[in-house]
C-alpha positions in Angstrom: 0.0 0.0 0.0 1.3 3.5 -0.8 0.0 6.6 1.0 -1.9 9.0 -1.3 -1.4 11.9 1.1 2.3 12.5 1.2 2.0 15.3 -1.3 0.1 17.3 1.3 2.9 17.2 3.9 3.7 20.8 4.8 6.5 22.6 6.7 4.6 23.7 9.8 5.2 25.7 13.0 4.1 23.8 16.1 1.0 25.3 17.8 2.3 24.8 21.4 5.2 23.5 23.4 3.1 20.5 24.5 -0.3 19.0 23.7 -2.3 22.1 22.9 -5.5 20.7 24.3 -4.0 19.1 27.4 -2.3 22.4 28.3 -5.7 24.1 28.2 -7.3 21.5 30.5 -4.3 20.7 32.7 -4.3 17.0 31.6 -1.2 14.9 31.3 0.1 13.3 28.1 2.6 10.5 27.2 4.0 11.5 23.8 3.4 14.3 21.3 2.3 14.2 17.7 2.6 17.1 15.2 0.0 17.6 12.4 2.0 18.1 9.2 -0.9 20.0 7.6 -1.5 22.8 10.2 1.0 22.4 13.1 -1.4 21.3 15.8 0.5 19.5 18.6 -1.6 16.8 20.1 -1.0 13.8 22.5 -0.7 10.2 21.3 -3.1 7.3 21.7 -1.3 6.1 24.9 -2.4 9.4 26.5 -5.7 9.7 28.3 -7.3 12.1 25.8 -5.8 11.0 22.5 -5.9 14.6 21.1 -3.8 13.9 17.9 -6.3 11.3 16.7 -9.2 13.5 17.7 -7.6 16.3 15.6 -7.5 13.9 12.6 -11.2 13.0 13.0 -12.2 16.7 13.4 -10.1 18.0 10.5 -9.2 15.0 8.3 -5.5 16.2 8.3 -3.9 12.8 7.6 -0.2 13.0 8.3 1.5 13.4 11.7 5.1 13.5 12.8 6.4 11.9 16.0 7.3 15.0 18.0 8.5 14.0 21.5 11.4 14.5 21.0 11.5 14.9 17.3 11.5 11.3 16.2 11.6 11.7 12.5 8.8 9.2 11.6 5.6 10.0 10.0 2.2 8.3 10.1 -0.9 8.6 7.8 -4.1 8.1 9.7 -6.2 7.9 6.5 -4.1 5.1 5.0 -3.0 3.5 8.3 0.7 3.4 7.4 4.1 4.8 8.1 5.2 7.5 5.7 8.5 9.0 4.8 8.8 12.7 5.8 10.8 15.1 3.7 12.2 16.7 6.9 11.9 16.9 10.7 10.3 19.8 12.4 12.6 21.5 14.8 11.4 21.0 18.3 10.4 24.1 20.3 11.1 22.5 23.7 8.0 20.6 24.8 7.0 20.8 28.4 7.1 17.2 29.9 3.6 16.2 31.2 3.7 12.5 31.4 1.0 10.5 33.1 
């Protein structure tokens, strides 16, 4: 299978130094994911609130980057597969908030 969404990978500015939604509510997270369409920083599916996946469902932005610390891998929610990223997003220094 080959991801049909890699052409939409953008260079983005992260929206926050941690999970944007968890920071608003004071919730903890485990790892961070960065939307490569708009720069939304959300928490992973091992986190209580799963904000990165919720962002995908709300926006249909398909590609995320592992962002805690910058891990260099990409994932396409729509195609359910690992994707090659053209670059890594420089980390802005996330605030640790592990569960």
